[in-house]
C-alpha positions as CSV (number, residue, x, y, z in Angstrom):
1,M,-24.5,18.4,-9.0
2,S,-22.5,15.8,-10.3
3,K,-24.2,12.4,-10.8
4,G,-20.9,10.7,-9.4
5,L,-21.5,12.1,-5.9
6,F,-24.5,9.6,-5.1
7,D,-25.6,6.6,-6.9
8,A,-28.7,6.7,-8.9
9,R,-30.5,3.9,-6.9
10,K,-29.6,5.8,-3.5
11,P,-31.5,5.2,-0.4
12,R,-33.8,8.0,0.8
13,Y,-31.2,9.4,3.3
14,L,-28.6,10.1,0.5
15,A,-31.5,11.6,-1.8
16,I,-32.2,14.1,0.9
17,A,-28.5,14.9,1.5
18,E,-28.1,15.6,-2.1
19,E,-31.1,17.9,-2.2
20,I,-29.8,19.7,0.7
21,T,-26.4,19.8,-0.8
22,Q,-27.9,21.5,-3.9
23,S,-29.7,23.9,-1.8
24,I,-26.5,24.9,0.1
25,G,-24.7,25.1,-3.3
26,D,-27.4,27.6,-4.8
27,G,-27.4,29.7,-1.8
28,T,-30.8,28.7,-0.3
29,Y,-29.0,27.8,2.8
30,A,-26.2,30.3,3.0
31,V,-22.9,29.7,5.0
32,G,-23.3,30.5,8.6
33,T,-27.1,30.0,8.8
34,L,-28.9,27.2,10.4
35,L,-30.6,24.3,8.6
36,P,-34.4,23.8,9.2
37,S,-34.9,21.8,12.3
38,E,-35.1,18.1,12.4
39,A,-38.9,18.3,12.5
40,E,-39.3,20.7,9.6
41,L,-37.0,18.5,7.4
42,C,-39.1,15.5,8.4
43,A,-42.2,17.2,7.5
44,N,-40.9,18.7,4.2
45,H,-39.4,15.4,2.9
46,K,-42.1,13.1,4.5
47,V,-39.4,11.0,6.3
48,S,-38.4,9.8,9.9
49,R,-36.2,11.5,12.1
50,H,-33.8,8.5,11.6
51,T,-33.7,9.2,8.0
52,V,-33.1,13.0,8.4
53,R,-30.2,12.3,11.1
54,E,-28.6,10.0,8.3
55,A,-28.8,12.6,5.9
56,T,-27.2,15.1,8.2
57,R,-24.4,12.7,9.1
58,V,-23.6,12.4,5.3
59,L,-23.5,16.4,5.1
60,Q,-21.1,16.3,8.0
61,D,-19.0,13.7,6.2
62,L,-18.9,16.1,3.2
63,G,-17.8,19.0,5.5
64,L,-20.8,20.9,4.5
65,V,-22.4,21.2,7.9
66,A,-21.7,21.1,11.8
67,R,-24.0,20.0,14.4
68,H,-24.1,22.1,17.7
69,Q,-25.9,20.7,20.7
70,G,-28.9,22.9,21.8
71,V,-28.5,25.2,18.7
72,G,-29.0,23.2,15.4
73,T,-27.2,22.3,12.3
74,R,-25.1,25.1,10.8
75,V,-23.9,25.3,7.2
76,Q,-19.9,25.8,7.4
77,S,-19.0,25.4,3.7
78,S,-20.8,25.4,0.3
79,K,-18.2,23.1,-1.2
80,V,-17.7,19.5,-0.4
81,A,-14.5,19.0,1.7
82,S,-11.4,17.2,0.2
83,R,-10.5,15.4,3.2
84,Y,-11.8,13.4,6.1
85,V,-11.5,15.0,9.3
86,L,-11.1,13.1,12.6
87,A,-11.7,14.8,15.8
88,M,-11.2,12.6,18.8
89,D,-11.1,13.9,22.7
90,A,-11.7,10.6,24.5
91,I,-12.3,6.9,24.2
92,P,-16.0,7.3,23.6
93,D,-15.3,9.4,20.4
94,L,-14.0,6.0,19.1
95,W,-17.6,4.8,19.0
96,E,-18.7,7.6,16.7
97,Y,-15.8,7.1,14.4
98,V,-16.5,3.5,13.9
99,K,-20.4,4.0,13.6
100,N,-19.9,6.5,10.7
101,T,-17.3,4.5,8.8
102,Q,-17.0,1.0,7.4
103,L,-14.1,-1.3,8.1
104,K,-13.2,-4.0,5.4
105,V,-11.1,-6.7,6.5
106,V,-8.3,-7.7,3.6
107,R,-6.4,-10.4,5.7
108,R,-6.5,-12.4,8.9
109,K,-3.5,-14.6,10.3
110,V,-1.6,-15.3,13.2
111,I,2.0,-14.3,13.6
112,Q,4.8,-14.1,16.0
113,A,5.7,-10.8,17.8
114,K,9.1,-10.7,15.9
115,D,7.1,-10.6,12.6
116,A,5.1,-7.5,13.3
117,L,5.5,-4.2,11.5
118,T,5.6,-2.5,14.7
119,P,7.4,-3.6,18.1
120,L,4.8,-5.6,20.3
121,P,5.0,-5.5,24.1
122,G,6.7,-8.5,25.7
123,A,10.0,-10.2,25.9
124,D,9.0,-13.3,24.1
125,E,9.5,-12.7,20.3
126,A,7.8,-16.0,19.5
127,H,4.5,-14.9,21.4
128,R,1.7,-15.4,18.9
129,W,-0.7,-12.5,17.9
130,Q,-3.8,-12.3,15.6
131,L,-3.0,-10.0,12.6
132,I,-5.9,-8.3,11.1
133,E,-5.2,-6.1,8.1
134,A,-8.1,-3.7,7.0
135,V,-9.1,-0.7,5.2
136,R,-11.5,1.8,6.7
137,Y,-13.8,3.8,4.5
138,A,-16.1,6.8,4.9
139,K,-19.8,6.3,4.2
140,L,-19.5,7.6,0.6
141,G,-16.8,4.9,-0.3
142,E,-13.5,7.1,0.2
143,P,-10.7,5.0,1.8
144,I,-9.8,6.9,5.0
145,A,-7.1,4.6,6.6
146,W,-5.1,1.4,6.1
147,K,-4.7,-0.3,9.3
148,Q,-3.2,-3.2,11.0
149,V,-4.6,-4.7,14.3
150,Y,-2.8,-6.9,16.5
151,I,-4.9,-8.8,19.1
152,D,-3.2,-11.1,21.7
153,T,-4.1,-14.8,20.8
154,D,-5.6,-15.1,24.2
155,Y,-8.4,-12.8,23.1
156,G,-8.5,-14.0,19.5
157,A,-12.1,-15.4,19.5
158,V,-13.3,-12.0,18.6
159,T,-11.3,-11.8,15.2
160,A,-14.4,-13.4,13.4
161,Q,-16.6,-10.5,14.3
162,I,-14.3,-7.9,13.2
163,G,-15.7,-5.9,10.2
164,R,-19.1,-7.5,10.6
165,R,-20.0,-5.4,13.7
166,Q,-19.8,-1.3,13.9
167,V,-18.2,-1.5,17.5
168,P,-14.7,-0.8,18.4
169,I,-12.7,-3.9,18.6
170,Y,-11.5,-3.2,22.0
171,A,-15.3,-3.1,23.1
172,L,-15.6,-6.5,21.3
173,I,-12.8,-7.9,23.5
174,E,-14.5,-6.5,26.7
175,Q,-17.7,-8.0,26.0
176,H,-16.5,-11.3,25.2
177,Y,-13.9,-11.6,27.9
178,G,-15.2,-9.4,30.6
179,I,-12.2,-7.2,30.9
180,K,-12.0,-3.4,31.1
181,T,-10.1,-0.8,29.1
182,V,-8.7,1.5,31.4
183,K,-6.4,3.5,29.2
184,V,-5.1,3.9,25.5
185,R,-1.7,5.1,24.8
186,Q,-1.3,6.8,21.6
187,E,1.6,7.9,19.4
188,I,1.4,10.0,16.2
189,S,4.2,10.2,13.7
190,A,5.0,10.9,10.1
191,V,5.6,8.0,7.7
192,A,6.2,7.1,4.1
193,I,3.2,5.2,3.0
194,P,4.2,1.5,2.2
195,K,3.1,0.2,-1.0
196,E,0.4,-2.2,0.3
197,A,-1.1,0.8,2.2
198,A,-0.8,3.1,-0.7
199,Q,-2.6,0.8,-3.1
200,A,-5.6,0.7,-0.8
201,L,-5.6,4.4,0.0
202,R,-5.2,5.3,-3.7
203,V,-2.1,7.2,-3.2
204,K,1.7,7.0,-4.6
205,P,3.8,4.5,-2.5
206,G,6.3,6.4,-0.5
207,S,4.0,9.5,-0.2
208,S,3.8,11.4,2.9
209,G,1.3,10.0,5.7
210,L,0.4,10.0,9.3
211,A,0.6,7.0,11.6
212,I,-1.5,6.6,14.7
213,L,-0.2,3.7,16.9
214,R,-2.4,2.8,19.9
215,H,-2.1,0.4,22.7
216,Y,-5.1,-0.6,24.5
217,V,-4.4,-1.5,28.2
218,G,-6.6,-3.6,30.5
219,N,-7.2,-3.2,34.2
220,D,-4.4,-5.7,34.9
221,D,-1.9,-3.2,32.9
222,T,-1.7,-5.9,30.1
223,V,-1.7,-4.7,26.5
224,F,-4.4,-6.7,24.8
225,E,-4.9,-5.0,21.4
226,I,-2.5,-2.9,19.4
227,T,-3.7,-0.7,16.1
228,M,-1.6,1.1,13.7
229,S,-3.5,3.2,11.2
230,V,-2.0,5.1,8.3
231,Y,-3.8,8.1,6.7
232,P,-2.7,10.2,3.7
233,A,-1.4,13.3,4.9
234,N,-3.9,15.7,3.1
235,H,-6.6,13.7,4.1
236,F,-6.3,13.8,7.9
237,R,-6.3,16.5,10.6
238,Y,-5.9,15.6,14.3
239,S,-7.4,18.5,16.6
240,V,-6.7,18.6,20.3
241,E,-7.6,21.4,22.6
242,L,-5.2,22.1,25.5
243,R,-6.7,23.7,28.7
244,L,-4.6,25.8,31.1
245,E,-5.4,25.5,34.7
246,Y,-4.2,27.7,37.5
247,G,-4.3,27.5,41.1
248,N,-7.4,26.0,42.7
249,D,-9.0,25.5,39.3
250,R,-6.7,22.6,38.7
251,R,-8.8,19.3,38.2
252,R,-7.4,16.3,40.3
């Protein structure tokens, strides 16, 4: 294994992830088979379940394994994946995404709606929004996305906590102001990655990317947060399952 994958002074969970990666690479754990159970890995490596779970998350980030409820952790590849894959079906999945990545804030400032990179709701172009620019990283330090977060200044007190807590920003606003997020409107589009984002993502300016625009709507139908995240096209896949329903099987 290349020494560049993990730092020499790595924590225990990364050391275990490296050992398992080596075992997958040499065929000890073949593709399609299950890894030993959590209890077995704890006993083999003399560590806690928390440490084993962190190691497993690293292996998932690398694309080597997939966890299946009630079955176990199955080896799905013998080679490290070259891209980060985001799978998201509902709002709660945002918590897993945030928990397993790191957000580094680059800039904070207050702007008027007319100066935003993306259209903001409301007729008043002078309305003030708190702008947060940030880069989200995978656990191993790979940049995943460049993002701009716009928060209505009525809810701006939470901005100091962004990047310091591994909690979705909408949840910070909910906790601080007692509002409830009832829906998230989302739009995905192809973009040419702007220069500032390209530098953060380590790609060429103008190269192809995907932008995800989200509007977070409260229980009074007011948009209180907007995020625009830009991903390199070859580092991103968005998976959606569409279920056909017929007759009396239709869910209401």
